[in-house]
C-alpha positions as CSV (number, residue, x, y, z in Angstrom):
1,M,-81.3,103.3,6.6
2,R,-84.0,101.6,4.3
3,A,-81.7,101.9,1.3
4,I,-78.7,100.6,3.2
5,W,-80.8,97.7,4.6
6,R,-82.0,96.7,1.1
7,V,-78.5,96.6,-0.3
8,F,-77.4,94.6,2.7
9,V,-80.2,92.0,2.2
10,K,-79.4,91.8,-1.5
11,E,-75.7,91.2,-1.0
12,F,-76.3,88.8,1.9
13,R,-78.7,86.6,-0.2
14,E,-76.4,86.7,-3.3
15,N,-73.4,85.5,-1.3
16,L,-75.5,82.7,0.1
17,R,-76.2,81.4,-3.4
18,D,-72.4,81.0,-4.1
19,R,-71.8,77.7,-2.5
20,R,-68.0,77.6,-3.1
21,T,-67.6,81.0,-1.5
22,L,-69.8,80.1,1.3
23,F,-67.9,76.9,2.0
24,S,-64.6,78.6,1.9
25,A,-65.7,81.6,4.1
26,L,-67.9,79.9,6.7
27,I,-67.0,76.2,6.6
28,F,-63.5,75.5,5.5
29,G,-61.7,78.2,7.5
30,P,-63.7,78.4,10.7
31,L,-64.0,74.7,11.2
32,F,-61.0,73.1,9.5
33,G,-58.5,75.5,11.1
34,P,-59.4,74.9,14.7
35,I,-59.7,71.1,14.1
36,L,-56.2,71.1,12.5
37,I,-54.6,73.1,15.3
38,A,-56.3,71.0,18.0
39,T,-55.1,67.8,16.3
40,A,-51.5,69.1,15.9
41,L,-51.4,70.1,19.6
42,S,-52.9,66.8,20.7
43,L,-50.3,64.8,18.7
44,S,-47.5,67.0,20.0
45,F,-48.5,66.5,23.6
46,R,-48.9,62.8,23.1
47,N,-45.5,62.5,21.5
48,A,-43.9,64.5,24.3
49,G,-45.4,62.2,26.9
50,A,-44.5,59.1,25.0
51,Q,-40.9,60.2,24.7
52,A,-40.7,60.9,28.4
53,D,-41.9,57.4,29.3
54,R,-40.1,55.2,26.8
55,P,-36.5,54.1,27.3
56,L,-33.6,55.9,25.6
57,H,-31.4,54.3,23.0
58,L,-27.8,55.2,22.7
59,T,-25.0,53.9,20.5
60,V,-21.7,53.9,22.5
61,S,-18.4,53.6,20.5
62,H,-15.7,51.8,22.5
63,A,-17.9,51.2,25.5
64,A,-15.2,49.0,27.1
65,R,-13.2,52.2,27.8
66,A,-15.8,53.5,30.2
67,P,-17.6,50.5,31.9
68,D,-18.7,52.4,35.0
69,L,-20.3,55.1,32.8
70,V,-22.1,52.5,30.6
71,A,-23.4,50.8,33.8
72,Y,-24.6,54.1,35.1
73,L,-26.5,54.8,31.8
74,R,-28.1,51.4,31.9
75,E,-29.3,52.0,35.5
76,H,-31.1,55.1,34.2
77,D,-33.0,53.0,31.6
78,V,-30.7,53.8,28.6
79,R,-30.5,50.9,26.1
80,I,-26.8,50.6,25.0
81,K,-25.7,49.5,21.6
82,A,-21.9,48.9,21.7
83,V,-19.9,49.5,18.5
84,D,-16.3,50.2,17.6
85,E,-16.3,53.2,15.3
86,D,-14.1,56.3,14.8
87,Q,-15.4,59.9,14.6
88,S,-16.0,59.9,10.8
89,A,-18.0,56.6,11.0
90,A,-20.1,58.0,13.9
91,R,-20.8,61.1,11.9
92,R,-22.0,59.1,9.0
93,E,-24.3,56.9,11.1
94,V,-26.0,59.9,12.6
95,A,-26.2,61.8,9.3
96,A,-27.8,58.8,7.7
97,H,-30.3,58.5,10.6
98,R,-29.3,55.0,11.4
99,D,-28.4,56.1,14.9
100,R,-30.1,59.0,16.7
101,A,-27.0,59.6,18.9
102,V,-23.5,58.1,19.1
103,L,-21.3,58.5,22.3
104,L,-17.6,58.1,21.4
105,V,-15.3,57.3,24.3
106,P,-11.7,58.4,23.5
107,D,-8.8,56.0,24.2
108,D,-7.4,58.2,27.0
109,F,-10.7,58.5,28.8
110,G,-9.9,56.0,31.6
111,S,-6.4,57.3,32.2
112,R,-7.5,60.9,32.5
113,L,-10.3,59.9,34.8
114,E,-8.0,58.1,37.1
115,A,-5.6,61.1,37.1
116,G,-8.3,63.4,38.2
117,Q,-8.2,65.3,34.9
118,P,-11.2,66.4,32.7
119,S,-12.2,63.4,30.6
120,P,-13.8,64.4,27.3
121,L,-16.6,62.5,25.6
122,L,-18.0,63.1,22.1
123,L,-21.7,62.9,21.7
124,F,-22.7,63.0,18.0
125,A,-26.3,64.0,17.3
126,D,-28.4,65.9,14.7
127,E,-29.9,68.7,16.7
128,S,-32.0,69.7,13.7
129,N,-34.0,66.5,14.2
130,T,-36.7,67.4,16.7
131,D,-37.7,63.8,17.1
132,S,-34.3,62.9,18.6
133,A,-33.4,66.2,20.2
134,R,-35.3,65.6,23.4
135,G,-33.8,62.2,23.9
136,V,-30.3,63.5,23.3
137,E,-31.0,66.2,25.9
138,R,-32.0,63.6,28.4
139,I,-28.8,61.6,27.7
140,A,-26.6,64.7,28.2
141,G,-28.3,65.3,31.5
142,I,-27.6,61.7,32.7
143,I,-24.0,62.1,31.7
144,D,-23.8,65.4,33.6
145,Q,-25.2,63.6,36.7
146,Y,-22.5,60.9,36.4
147,G,-19.8,63.6,36.2
148,T,-21.2,65.3,39.3
149,T,-21.3,62.0,41.2
150,V,-17.6,61.3,40.2
151,A,-16.6,64.8,41.4
152,R,-18.3,64.2,44.8
153,L,-16.6,60.9,45.2
154,R,-13.2,62.5,44.6
155,L,-13.8,65.1,47.3
156,I,-14.9,62.4,49.8
157,A,-11.8,60.4,49.0
158,R,-9.7,63.4,49.9
159,G,-11.5,64.0,53.1
160,L,-13.5,67.0,51.9
161,D,-17.2,67.7,52.2
162,P,-18.8,67.8,48.7
163,L,-21.1,70.5,49.9
164,L,-18.1,72.9,49.8
165,T,-18.5,73.0,46.0
166,V,-22.2,74.1,46.3
167,P,-22.1,77.6,47.9
168,I,-25.5,78.7,46.5
169,V,-28.6,76.6,46.0
170,L,-31.1,78.2,43.7
171,D,-34.6,76.8,44.2
172,P,-36.9,78.2,41.4
173,V,-40.5,78.7,42.4
174,D,-43.0,78.7,39.6
175,I,-46.0,80.8,40.4
176,S,-47.7,80.4,37.1
177,T,-51.1,78.8,37.0
178,P,-52.2,76.0,34.6
179,A,-54.2,78.5,32.7
180,A,-51.3,80.9,32.4
181,R,-49.0,78.1,31.1
182,S,-51.6,77.3,28.4
183,G,-50.8,80.7,26.9
184,L,-47.5,79.3,25.6
185,A,-49.2,76.5,23.7
186,L,-52.0,78.7,22.4
187,A,-50.0,81.8,21.5
188,G,-51.2,81.6,17.9
189,L,-54.9,81.3,18.7
190,S,-55.6,85.0,18.4
191,Y,-53.8,85.2,15.1
192,L,-56.0,82.4,13.7
193,I,-59.2,83.9,15.1
194,I,-58.6,87.3,13.6
195,L,-57.4,85.9,10.2
196,T,-60.4,83.6,9.9
197,M,-62.7,86.4,10.8
198,L,-61.3,88.6,8.0
199,M,-61.5,85.7,5.5
200,G,-65.2,85.4,6.2
201,G,-65.9,88.7,4.4
202,I,-63.1,88.9,1.9
203,Y,-65.1,87.5,-1.1
204,L,-68.1,89.7,-0.6
205,A,-65.8,92.8,-0.1
206,I,-64.0,92.0,-3.3
207,D,-67.3,91.5,-5.2
208,A,-68.6,94.9,-3.9
209,T,-66.6,96.8,-6.5
210,A,-64.2,94.7,-8.5
211,G,-66.7,91.9,-9.1
212,E,-69.5,94.4,-10.0
213,R,-67.2,96.2,-12.4
214,E,-65.9,93.0,-14.1
215,R,-69.5,91.8,-14.7
216,G,-70.6,95.2,-16.0
217,S,-73.2,95.7,-13.4
218,L,-71.5,98.5,-11.5
219,E,-72.6,101.3,-13.8
220,P,-76.3,100.4,-13.8
221,L,-76.1,100.0,-10.0
222,L,-74.8,103.5,-9.6
223,T,-77.8,104.9,-11.6
224,V,-80.4,103.9,-9.1
225,P,-82.0,106.9,-7.2
226,V,-80.0,106.2,-4.0
227,R,-76.9,108.1,-2.7
228,R,-73.8,106.2,-3.8
229,E,-72.3,106.0,-0.3
230,Y,-75.5,104.2,0.9
231,L,-74.8,101.4,-1.6
232,I,-71.3,100.8,-0.3
233,Y,-72.5,101.1,3.3
234,G,-74.9,98.2,2.6
235,K,-72.2,96.1,1.0
236,I,-69.8,96.8,3.9
237,L,-72.6,95.8,6.3
238,A,-73.1,92.5,4.5
239,A,-69.4,91.8,4.7
240,C,-69.5,92.6,8.4
241,A,-72.3,90.1,8.8
242,Y,-70.3,87.3,7.2
243,M,-67.2,88.2,9.2
244,T,-69.3,88.0,12.3
245,L,-70.6,84.6,11.4
246,S,-67.1,83.4,10.6
247,L,-65.9,84.8,14.0
248,V,-68.6,83.0,15.9
249,L,-68.0,79.7,14.1
250,T,-64.3,79.9,14.6
251,V,-64.4,80.6,18.3
252,T,-67.1,78.0,18.9
253,A,-65.0,75.4,17.0
254,F,-61.9,76.2,19.1
255,A,-63.9,76.0,22.3
256,I,-65.1,72.5,21.3
257,A,-61.8,71.2,19.8
258,L,-59.6,72.3,22.8
259,R,-61.6,70.0,25.1
260,F,-60.0,67.1,23.3
261,V,-56.4,68.4,23.1
262,G,-55.3,67.1,26.5
263,L,-53.5,70.2,27.9
264,E,-53.7,68.7,31.4
265,R,-51.0,66.2,30.4
266,L,-48.4,69.0,30.6
267,G,-49.9,70.8,33.5
268,M,-51.9,73.3,31.5
269,S,-55.6,74.1,31.2
270,A,-57.6,76.4,29.0
271,D,-61.0,77.7,30.1
272,L,-62.7,78.3,26.8
273,G,-66.2,77.8,28.0
274,P,-69.3,79.6,26.7
275,R,-68.7,82.8,28.8
276,V,-65.0,83.1,27.7
277,A,-65.9,82.3,24.1
278,L,-68.6,85.0,24.2
279,E,-66.1,87.5,25.6
280,I,-63.6,86.7,22.8
281,V,-66.3,87.3,20.2
282,L,-67.3,90.6,21.8
283,A,-63.6,91.7,22.0
284,C,-63.2,91.1,18.2
285,L,-66.4,92.5,17.0
286,P,-65.2,96.2,17.1
287,L,-62.5,95.1,14.6
288,V,-65.1,93.8,12.1
289,P,-66.2,97.2,10.5
290,A,-62.5,98.2,10.0
291,G,-61.6,95.0,8.3
292,A,-64.6,95.0,6.0
293,A,-64.2,98.7,5.1
294,L,-60.4,98.2,4.5
295,M,-60.9,95.3,2.1
296,T,-63.7,97.0,0.3
297,W,-61.7,100.2,0.0
298,V,-58.7,98.4,-1.5
299,A,-60.8,96.4,-3.9
300,A,-62.2,99.6,-5.3
301,F,-58.9,100.5,-6.8
302,T,-58.5,97.2,-8.7
303,R,-59.7,96.5,-12.2
304,S,-60.6,92.8,-12.0
305,Y,-61.7,90.2,-9.5
306,R,-58.3,88.4,-9.7
307,E,-56.3,91.6,-9.2
308,A,-58.5,92.4,-6.2
309,Q,-57.9,89.0,-4.7
310,T,-54.1,89.6,-4.9
311,Y,-54.2,93.0,-3.3
312,V,-56.7,92.2,-0.6
313,G,-54.8,89.1,0.3
314,L,-51.7,91.3,0.9
315,V,-53.9,93.7,2.9
316,L,-54.7,90.9,5.3
317,L,-51.1,91.2,6.5
318,V,-51.9,94.7,7.9
319,P,-54.1,93.6,10.9
320,T,-52.2,90.3,11.4
321,L,-48.6,91.5,11.2
322,P,-48.7,93.2,14.7
323,L,-49.6,89.8,16.2
324,V,-46.4,88.3,14.8
325,F,-44.3,91.1,16.4
326,A,-46.1,90.6,19.7
327,S,-45.1,86.9,19.8
328,V,-41.5,87.5,18.6
329,L,-40.8,90.5,20.8
330,G,-42.8,89.3,23.8
331,L,-44.8,92.5,24.0
332,Q,-47.0,93.0,27.1
333,P,-50.2,95.1,27.3
334,R,-49.8,98.8,27.9
335,A,-51.8,101.8,27.0
336,A,-50.0,102.7,23.8
337,L,-50.2,99.2,22.4
338,M,-53.9,98.9,23.4
339,A,-54.6,101.7,20.9
340,V,-53.4,99.5,18.1
341,P,-56.3,97.6,16.5
342,S,-55.8,93.8,16.2
343,L,-52.9,93.9,18.6
344,S,-55.2,95.0,21.4
345,Q,-57.6,92.2,20.5
346,H,-54.6,89.8,20.8
347,F,-53.9,91.0,24.3
348,I,-57.5,90.7,25.3
349,I,-57.9,87.1,23.9
350,M,-54.7,85.9,25.6
351,G,-55.7,87.5,28.9
352,L,-59.0,85.7,28.8
353,I,-57.4,82.3,28.0
354,R,-54.8,82.8,30.7
355,M,-57.6,83.8,33.2
356,Q,-55.9,87.2,33.6
357,P,-58.4,89.7,32.1
358,L,-57.0,93.2,31.3
359,P,-58.2,96.3,33.2
360,A,-61.5,97.8,32.0
361,G,-59.6,100.9,30.8
362,Y,-57.5,98.9,28.4
363,T,-60.5,97.1,27.1
364,A,-62.3,100.4,26.5
365,L,-59.3,101.8,24.7
366,S,-59.2,98.8,22.5
367,V,-62.9,99.1,21.6
368,C,-62.7,102.8,20.9
369,S,-59.6,102.7,18.8
370,A,-61.1,99.9,16.6
371,L,-64.4,101.6,16.2
372,V,-62.8,104.9,15.3
373,L,-60.6,103.3,12.7
374,G,-63.6,101.5,11.3
375,A,-65.7,104.6,11.1
376,L,-62.9,106.5,9.3
377,L,-62.5,103.6,6.8
378,V,-66.2,103.3,6.2
379,F,-66.4,107.1,5.6
380,A,-63.4,106.9,3.2
381,A,-65.1,104.0,1.3
382,G,-68.3,106.1,1.0
383,R,-66.3,109.1,-0.4
384,L,-64.6,106.8,-2.9
385,Y,-67.9,105.6,-4.2
386,R,-68.9,109.1,-5.1
387,R,-66.0,109.5,-7.5
388,E,-66.6,109.0,-11.2
389,Q,-63.2,107.2,-11.6
390,L,-64.8,104.3,-9.7
391,L,-66.2,103.0,-13.1
392,G,-62.6,102.4,-14.3
């Protein structure tokens, strides 16, 4: 343990002297990432609230053909711009972003409406434009309400009860809590926490073998009267220390930044106080040895620092890729998935944010699987250090 501790202290101090590496590992990622995400969420929520409050603007081509519809739209705070354009002109105006949406009223709209026949309307919009998509959706909803009103008036005129057309009334009941709804907005939080944690030790893990070999200091290091695996254990321990620092800084930055996001505007809340932040850190700590050992082990097979950066950067996809599948496939916690490191940490983090903590058995399974994987990778790295081929 004394030899391992001395190597740990040496590597820890040397990494502190490299200001660029220290800034990238402990300042840029852990602090800039949470601030950027919090700013993006805050701006998104503000934009959504502003769009819901401000009046809608709609260009109506041949508005004189549907005066009642135009009046109905104006009653619902829709600003109408009347023009006389054909379909190709309406397409050009929307494609050029001069108009967000153009409602074209065909020439037979009035006659078909009086005859009780379906009266088509053409609503031109660019649905790939997220800025105008919400407004177009609101306009389509208002037009649907107008159509429903006309249908009811037709039934009343014929002496029929409009309720006859509504045999079933579905009343959705949302039982989700504000904290549970916040999981939708913060679904990528666990991905960023784990990725930033790994980035905290990536430079030291690369320097452990590839950097030493490139500088020519690896061979003299291996001649010291200490078992070779102790050397790599000390280096892995130093990488673990920096990964832990990066993890703590990232979670702390998220806990502070999310207070200014304004989740309450959309009926959400995220309890990321000191206790929850500490639980998130404790949930991710078992993954630290596995990440440090994996990056060190991969870097040992490379011949230069630059080559190690390339391969270790690709290796970072291994613990983060399961989180992408969890979001895309909507995976839910179960025993088999809790045995997958990084994925189980994702479930634990989201459970804490949603105020729906997982059962103790699931948490124990997550911790054990991550620690077992870390022990195997650390042992494999130690065995690798005993090979003569390590010198290249």
